[in-house]
C-alpha positions as CSV (number, residue, x, y, z in Angstrom):
1,M,0.0,0.0,0.0
2,A,1.1,3.6,-0.3
3,S,0.1,7.1,0.6
4,M,-0.6,9.7,-2.1
5,H,0.1,13.1,-0.8
6,A,2.2,16.0,-2.0
7,T,4.4,16.3,1.0
8,V,4.3,13.1,3.0
9,S,7.5,11.1,2.9
10,Q,8.2,7.6,4.2
11,E,10.0,9.1,7.2
12,G,6.8,11.1,8.0
13,V,4.4,8.1,8.0
14,P,3.0,7.6,11.5
15,R,4.4,4.3,12.8
16,R,1.2,3.0,14.1
17,S,-0.5,3.2,10.6
18,R,2.1,1.2,8.7
19,V,1.4,-2.3,7.5
20,I,4.5,-4.0,8.8
21,A,4.9,-7.4,7.3
22,S,8.0,-8.3,9.3
23,L,11.5,-8.5,7.9
24,A,12.1,-4.7,7.7
25,A,9.9,-1.9,8.7
26,A,9.8,-0.7,5.2
27,F,10.2,-4.0,3.3
28,I,6.6,-3.6,2.5
29,V,6.5,0.0,1.3
30,A,3.7,0.7,3.6
31,A,0.3,2.3,3.9
32,A,-0.1,5.7,5.5
33,S,-3.1,7.4,7.1
34,G,-3.9,9.6,10.0
35,A,-4.0,13.3,10.6
36,L,-3.1,15.7,7.8
37,A,0.5,16.7,7.7
38,A,1.2,20.1,9.2
39,D,3.0,21.2,6.0
40,V,0.0,20.9,3.7
41,P,-0.3,24.2,1.9
42,A,-3.2,26.5,2.7
43,P,-6.3,26.6,0.5
44,T,-6.5,28.9,-2.5
45,A,-9.1,31.6,-2.9
46,A,-10.9,30.5,-6.1
47,A,-14.6,29.9,-5.8
48,T,-16.5,26.7,-6.6
49,H,-19.9,25.2,-5.8
50,R,-18.7,21.6,-5.6
51,T,-19.0,20.0,-2.2
52,A,-16.2,17.9,-0.6
53,G,-18.4,14.8,-0.9
54,Q,-18.9,15.4,-4.6
55,V,-15.2,15.9,-5.1
56,A,-14.4,12.6,-3.3
57,D,-17.2,10.8,-5.3
58,S,-15.6,12.1,-8.5
59,L,-12.2,10.8,-7.5
60,F,-13.4,7.4,-6.5
61,A,-15.5,7.1,-9.7
62,A,-12.5,8.0,-11.8
63,L,-10.4,5.4,-10.0
64,R,-13.1,2.7,-10.4
65,A,-13.1,3.5,-14.2
66,R,-9.3,3.4,-14.1
67,D,-9.4,6.8,-15.7
68,Y,-6.2,8.2,-14.1
69,G,-6.2,11.3,-16.2
70,A,-9.6,12.3,-14.7
71,A,-8.5,11.5,-11.2
72,F,-5.2,13.4,-11.6
73,R,-7.1,16.5,-12.8
74,L,-8.9,16.6,-9.5
75,F,-5.6,17.1,-7.6
76,N,-4.6,20.6,-6.7
77,A,-1.3,22.1,-8.1
78,T,0.8,21.0,-5.2
79,M,-0.4,17.4,-5.5
80,Q,0.1,17.4,-9.2
81,A,3.7,18.6,-8.8
82,S,4.5,15.8,-6.5
83,V,2.4,12.9,-7.6
84,S,2.4,12.3,-11.3
85,E,-0.4,10.7,-13.2
86,A,1.9,7.8,-13.9
87,K,2.7,7.3,-10.2
88,L,-1.0,7.5,-9.4
89,R,-1.6,4.8,-12.0
90,T,1.1,2.6,-10.5
91,L,-0.1,3.0,-7.0
92,W,-3.7,2.3,-7.8
93,E,-2.9,-0.7,-10.0
94,E,-0.9,-2.2,-7.1
95,Q,-4.2,-2.2,-5.0
96,I,-6.1,-3.8,-7.9
97,A,-3.4,-6.5,-8.3
98,Q,-3.7,-7.4,-4.6
99,L,-7.4,-6.9,-4.0
100,G,-9.2,-7.3,-7.3
101,A,-11.4,-4.8,-9.1
102,F,-12.5,-1.7,-7.2
103,Q,-16.3,-2.0,-6.9
104,S,-17.9,0.6,-4.6
105,W,-17.4,3.0,-1.8
106,Q,-19.1,4.6,1.2
107,Q,-18.1,7.9,2.5
108,Q,-18.8,10.3,5.4
109,A,-17.5,13.6,6.8
110,G,-14.3,13.6,8.9
111,D,-12.9,16.2,11.2
112,P,-11.7,19.3,9.2
113,G,-8.0,20.2,9.2
114,R,-6.3,23.5,8.5
115,G,-9.2,24.8,6.4
116,Y,-9.8,21.6,4.5
117,E,-12.9,19.5,4.5
118,V,-12.1,15.8,5.1
119,R,-14.0,12.8,3.7
120,L,-13.5,9.3,5.1
121,A,-14.4,6.3,3.0
122,S,-14.5,2.6,2.9
123,L,-13.4,1.3,-0.5
124,H,-14.7,-2.1,-1.4
125,F,-12.7,-4.4,-3.7
126,E,-13.4,-7.9,-4.9
127,R,-11.1,-9.4,-2.3
128,G,-10.8,-6.9,0.5
129,E,-11.3,-3.3,1.7
130,L,-9.3,-0.2,2.1
131,K,-9.9,2.9,4.2
132,A,-9.4,6.2,2.5
133,M,-9.2,9.8,3.6
134,V,-9.6,12.7,1.1
135,A,-8.7,16.2,2.1
136,V,-10.5,18.7,-0.1
137,D,-9.8,22.4,-0.6
138,P,-13.4,23.6,-0.6
139,L,-12.8,26.8,-2.6
140,P,-11.4,25.4,-5.9
141,G,-13.0,22.0,-5.1
142,Q,-9.7,20.1,-5.5
143,V,-8.0,17.2,-3.7
144,A,-5.2,18.4,-1.4
145,G,-4.5,15.0,0.1
146,F,-5.4,11.4,-0.5
147,F,-4.5,8.7,2.0
148,I,-5.3,4.9,1.9
149,R,-4.7,2.2,4.3
150,P,-5.9,-1.4,4.9
151,S,-9.1,-2.0,6.7
152,S,-8.0,-4.4,9.5
153,R,-10.5,-6.7,11.2
154,P,-8.5,-8.3,14.0
155,A,-8.6,-12.0,14.4
156,T,-11.0,-12.9,17.2
157,G,-11.3,-15.9,19.5
158,H,-8.7,-18.5,20.1
159,P,-7.2,-20.9,17.5
160,A,-8.5,-24.5,17.7
161,Y,-5.2,-25.7,19.2
162,A,-5.4,-23.3,22.2
163,D,-6.9,-24.9,25.3
164,T,-7.5,-22.0,27.7
165,T,-8.0,-24.4,30.6
166,R,-4.4,-25.4,30.3
167,F,-2.6,-22.1,30.7
168,R,-2.7,-18.7,32.5
169,E,-1.2,-15.4,31.6
170,L,1.0,-13.3,33.9
171,P,2.2,-9.7,33.3
172,V,6.0,-9.3,33.3
173,T,8.5,-6.5,32.5
174,V,11.5,-7.2,30.3
175,G,14.4,-4.9,31.3
176,S,14.2,-2.3,34.1
177,D,12.3,0.9,34.6
178,P,12.0,3.6,33.4
179,L,12.5,1.9,30.0
180,G,11.2,-1.6,30.9
181,L,9.1,-3.4,28.2
182,P,5.7,-4.7,29.2
183,G,5.2,-8.4,28.4
184,T,3.1,-11.5,29.0
185,L,4.3,-14.8,30.3
186,T,1.9,-17.5,29.1
187,M,2.3,-20.3,31.7
188,P,1.0,-23.8,31.6
189,V,-1.2,-24.9,34.5
190,G,0.8,-26.9,37.0
191,S,3.9,-26.5,39.1
192,G,6.6,-27.1,36.5
193,P,9.4,-26.7,36.0
194,F,8.4,-26.1,32.4
195,P,10.4,-25.7,29.2
196,A,10.0,-22.2,27.9
197,A,10.5,-20.0,24.9
198,V,11.3,-16.3,24.3
199,L,9.6,-15.0,21.1
200,V,11.7,-12.5,19.1
201,H,9.9,-10.2,16.7
202,G,10.4,-9.4,13.0
203,S,11.5,-5.9,12.1
204,G,9.9,-2.6,12.8
205,P,7.8,-1.5,15.7
206,Q,6.0,-4.6,17.0
207,D,3.7,-5.3,19.9
208,K,4.0,-8.3,22.1
209,D,1.4,-10.2,20.0
210,E,3.4,-9.4,16.8
211,T,0.2,-7.9,15.4
212,I,0.5,-7.7,11.6
213,G,-2.6,-6.5,9.8
214,A,-5.5,-8.4,11.2
215,N,-3.4,-11.2,12.7
216,K,-1.6,-11.8,16.0
217,V,1.2,-14.2,15.3
218,F,2.9,-14.4,18.7
219,R,-0.4,-14.6,20.6
220,D,-1.3,-17.7,18.6
221,I,2.1,-19.3,19.2
222,A,2.1,-18.5,22.9
223,E,-1.4,-20.0,23.4
224,G,-0.6,-23.0,21.3
225,L,2.7,-23.9,23.0
226,A,1.3,-23.2,26.5
227,S,-1.5,-25.6,25.7
228,R,1.2,-28.2,25.0
229,G,3.2,-27.6,28.2
230,V,5.7,-24.9,27.1
231,A,5.8,-21.5,28.8
232,V,6.1,-18.6,26.4
233,L,7.4,-15.0,27.0
234,R,6.4,-12.3,24.6
235,Y,6.9,-8.5,25.0
236,D,6.5,-5.2,23.2
237,K,9.5,-4.3,21.1
238,R,11.6,-1.3,22.1
239,S,11.1,0.5,18.8
240,L,7.3,0.5,19.5
241,R,7.5,1.6,23.2
242,Y,10.5,3.9,23.1
243,P,11.1,5.0,19.5
244,E,12.8,8.3,20.6
245,A,15.5,6.3,22.3
246,L,16.5,4.7,19.0
247,K,15.9,7.7,16.7
248,D,19.5,9.1,16.7
249,N,21.4,5.9,16.6
250,P,19.3,2.8,15.7
251,T,21.3,-0.4,16.1
252,I,20.4,-4.1,16.1
253,D,21.7,-4.5,19.6
254,A,19.6,-1.7,21.0
255,E,16.5,-2.6,19.0
256,V,16.5,-6.4,19.4
257,I,19.3,-8.3,20.9
258,L,19.8,-6.8,24.3
259,D,16.1,-7.0,25.2
260,A,15.9,-10.6,24.0
261,V,18.9,-11.6,26.1
262,S,17.2,-9.9,29.1
263,A,14.0,-11.9,28.3
264,V,16.0,-15.2,28.3
265,K,17.6,-14.4,31.7
266,L,14.2,-13.4,33.1
267,L,12.8,-16.9,32.2
268,Q,15.9,-18.7,33.5
269,A,15.5,-17.0,36.9
270,R,11.9,-18.0,37.4
271,P,11.3,-21.1,39.7
272,E,8.5,-22.4,37.4
273,I,10.9,-22.6,34.5
274,D,13.5,-25.3,33.8
275,P,16.6,-23.0,33.2
276,K,18.2,-25.8,31.1
277,R,15.3,-25.9,28.7
278,V,14.9,-22.3,27.6
279,F,14.6,-21.8,23.8
280,V,14.9,-18.7,21.6
281,M,12.2,-18.7,18.9
282,G,12.4,-15.9,16.3
283,H,10.4,-14.7,13.4
284,S,11.9,-13.1,10.3
285,L,14.5,-10.6,11.6
286,G,14.2,-12.2,15.0
287,A,14.9,-15.6,13.4
288,G,18.0,-14.4,11.7
289,L,19.3,-13.1,15.1
290,A,18.1,-15.9,17.3
291,P,21.5,-17.8,17.2
292,E,23.4,-14.7,18.3
293,I,20.8,-14.0,21.0
294,A,21.1,-17.5,22.3
295,A,24.9,-17.3,22.4
296,R,25.0,-14.0,24.2
297,A,22.3,-15.2,26.7
298,G,24.2,-18.5,27.5
299,S,22.8,-21.9,28.5
300,V,20.0,-21.8,25.8
301,A,18.7,-25.2,24.8
302,G,18.1,-24.5,21.2
303,V,16.8,-22.1,18.6
304,A,13.7,-22.2,16.3
305,L,13.9,-20.0,13.3
306,L,10.6,-19.0,11.6
307,A,11.2,-17.6,8.2
308,P,14.9,-16.6,8.7
309,P,16.3,-14.2,6.0
310,G,19.5,-15.4,4.5
311,R,20.3,-12.8,1.8
312,K,21.7,-9.4,2.6
313,P,18.9,-7.2,3.9
314,W,19.3,-4.6,1.2
315,D,19.0,-7.2,-1.5
316,I,15.7,-8.4,0.1
317,V,14.4,-4.8,0.1
318,V,15.0,-4.3,-3.6
319,A,13.6,-7.8,-4.5
320,Q,10.4,-7.1,-2.5
321,M,10.0,-3.7,-4.0
322,R,10.2,-5.2,-7.5
323,Y,7.9,-8.0,-6.6
324,L,5.3,-5.5,-5.3
325,G,5.6,-3.3,-8.3
326,A,6.9,-0.2,-6.5
327,P,7.4,2.9,-8.6
328,D,10.5,2.9,-10.7
329,S,11.8,6.0,-9.0
330,S,11.5,4.3,-5.6
331,V,13.3,1.1,-6.8
332,A,16.1,3.3,-8.3
333,D,16.6,5.1,-5.0
334,A,16.7,1.7,-3.2
335,E,19.2,0.4,-5.7
336,R,21.5,3.3,-5.2
337,A,21.5,2.8,-1.5
338,A,22.0,-1.0,-1.9
339,A,25.0,-0.4,-4.2
340,L,26.7,1.7,-1.5
341,L,26.0,-1.0,1.1
342,R,27.3,-3.8,-1.2
343,S,30.5,-1.9,-1.8
344,G,31.0,-1.2,1.9
345,T,31.3,2.6,1.3
346,A,28.0,3.5,3.1
347,T,29.6,5.4,5.9
348,G,28.0,8.4,7.6
349,G,25.9,10.9,5.6
350,S,22.1,11.3,5.7
351,M,21.3,8.8,2.9
352,K,18.6,6.2,3.9
353,L,17.2,3.0,2.5
354,V,13.4,3.1,2.8
355,G,13.6,5.6,5.6
356,V,16.2,3.8,7.7
357,P,19.8,5.0,8.0
358,L,22.4,3.0,6.0
359,S,24.4,2.4,9.2
360,Y,21.6,0.2,10.5
361,W,21.5,-1.9,7.3
362,Q,25.3,-2.1,7.3
363,E,25.3,-3.4,10.8
364,W,22.6,-5.9,10.0
365,G,24.4,-7.1,6.9
366,R,27.6,-7.8,8.7
367,R,25.8,-10.5,10.7
368,D,26.0,-14.2,9.6
369,G,23.2,-16.1,11.1
370,P,24.2,-19.6,9.8
371,A,27.7,-19.1,11.1
372,Q,26.4,-18.0,14.5
373,A,24.1,-21.1,14.6
374,R,27.1,-23.4,13.8
375,K,29.2,-21.8,16.5
376,L,26.3,-22.1,19.0
377,A,26.2,-25.9,18.5
378,R,22.6,-26.3,19.8
379,P,19.6,-27.9,18.2
380,V,18.1,-25.8,15.4
381,L,14.7,-25.9,13.8
382,V,14.1,-23.9,10.6
383,V,10.5,-23.5,9.5
384,H,9.5,-21.9,6.1
385,G,6.1,-21.3,4.5
386,E,6.1,-22.1,0.8
387,R,3.9,-19.1,0.0
388,D,6.3,-16.6,1.7
389,F,7.2,-13.8,-0.7
390,Q,9.4,-12.1,1.8
391,V,11.7,-14.9,2.9
392,V,12.0,-17.2,-0.2
393,D,13.7,-20.4,-1.1
394,E,17.0,-18.6,-1.8
395,D,17.1,-17.5,1.8
396,I,16.5,-21.0,3.2
397,A,19.1,-22.5,0.8
398,I,21.7,-20.2,2.4
399,W,20.8,-21.6,5.8
400,K,20.9,-25.2,4.5
401,K,24.4,-24.6,3.1
402,G,25.6,-22.9,6.2
403,L,24.3,-25.7,8.5
404,A,25.2,-28.6,6.3
405,G,26.6,-31.5,8.3
406,M,25.5,-30.2,11.7
407,P,23.7,-32.6,14.0
408,N,20.3,-31.8,15.5
409,V,19.2,-29.5,12.6
410,R,15.8,-29.9,11.0
411,F,14.3,-28.0,8.1
412,L,10.5,-27.9,7.7
413,S,8.9,-26.5,4.6
414,L,5.1,-26.2,4.8
415,P,2.9,-25.9,1.7
416,G,0.3,-23.1,1.6
417,L,1.7,-20.9,4.4
418,N,2.7,-17.3,4.0
419,H,5.2,-15.2,5.9
420,L,2.9,-15.2,8.9
421,F,2.5,-19.0,8.7
422,I,-1.2,-18.6,7.9
423,D,-2.7,-20.7,5.2
424,G,-3.8,-19.1,1.9
425,T,-4.0,-19.5,-1.8
426,G,-3.1,-17.6,-4.9
427,K,-0.3,-15.1,-5.4
428,P,0.9,-14.0,-2.0
429,G,1.1,-10.3,-1.0
430,P,0.7,-7.9,1.9
431,A,-3.1,-7.5,1.3
432,E,-3.8,-11.0,2.7
433,Y,-2.3,-10.0,6.0
434,E,-5.5,-8.0,6.5
435,T,-7.6,-11.2,6.4
436,P,-8.0,-12.6,9.9
437,G,-6.5,-16.0,10.5
438,H,-4.4,-18.1,12.8
439,V,-0.9,-19.5,12.7
440,D,-1.2,-23.0,11.2
441,A,-1.4,-25.9,13.6
442,R,1.5,-27.6,11.9
443,V,3.8,-24.8,13.1
444,I,2.6,-25.2,16.6
445,D,3.1,-28.9,16.5
446,A,6.7,-28.5,15.2
447,L,7.6,-26.0,17.8
448,A,6.1,-27.9,20.7
449,T,7.8,-31.1,19.6
450,F,11.1,-29.3,19.3
451,A,10.8,-27.7,22.8
452,A,9.1,-30.5,24.7
453,P,9.0,-33.8,22.8
454,A,7.2,-35.5,25.7
455,A,4.5,-32.8,26.0
456,P,1.0,-34.3,26.1
457,T,-1.1,-34.0,22.9
458,R,-4.7,-33.1,22.6
């Protein structure tokens, strides 16, 4: 998804309104919505009798007809200077590719902002829905801002494999105040000591449930494993709770590793937990870092890697942008940044790759997950969904090569599952993350067997 506005950049997108599909915060060039940016130009003084609702209807009608020229002519001069007709076409065709034909819309008035009238709308496609906000300059009757985002309907209820009579949830804090991270320990019923797992998020600001679109990946895993006798600790990521602390110097250590190490030690210190059977289970970015986290925490029983990236992160960014049909200008910018990173000359400066400083990507790219896993010399489980368009077969092949000949290593490839390990059909893409679902039971079974092979089955 993408925002269409004359002045909103990727860096200016509110973090809570991004569709984060793991891997990197901007690997999916994300949707934007929310309040109008403060730098929107003031309305002009020309007169018109067109209402904001009529302008919005005209825009949606043009988009439904795929008449991009008519839609573009509704934009004011500032919008037209920044969002070309070709870019509008590309952005909208991306939505159609993911969601099918645009069929209808329903709109209502929103709160006005800086002299603009705002219309909010639900846009109905064949296979999904988007939310839209249109800011209208009421005097010339032109569009001054156009924002779209997915319409998330959060997954409700518990997955079939979760037996709520067999676990309880306890609040915990990872780290120490004033910058402690709120978390939840999902504890099997009984006295223990239990095997346990720390869940490590994918990239970007993530809550303890790893909420992605309409789905809660970590909540499903926690409830499924606790139903099978494995305690699970999940917590809010630092980039979600304290983004200002990472703004000036974002690093992998500060964003991910140090907190995950603290979470492991928290589990090892609890009397209900068997300290010799604590596992690190990571998803996406967290999967790639899990062996290093385990090594730095010490005395970890093993690591489970859910969709671990193997290629350099900048190569994955560019590949995903091409897969998703990002505008040529955006791909070209990403390629320039990636070239600097490949050459090792990306030092200092203000250049960014999809809104993230090159120093962060460079630090990430220096890490070698398979080498860390080999050095760790603990059991490894690698799970991959065959419909994953973010971590692909090439990534898994890198892990297979790096771990070749190691004992206690298992690779599991599951047909039908996407990057969130939810079943689906057709060409995978970020739009399907907005459809509520649950982590597949095959994943829960594999993780439970890995962490507690003697755990009771239902």
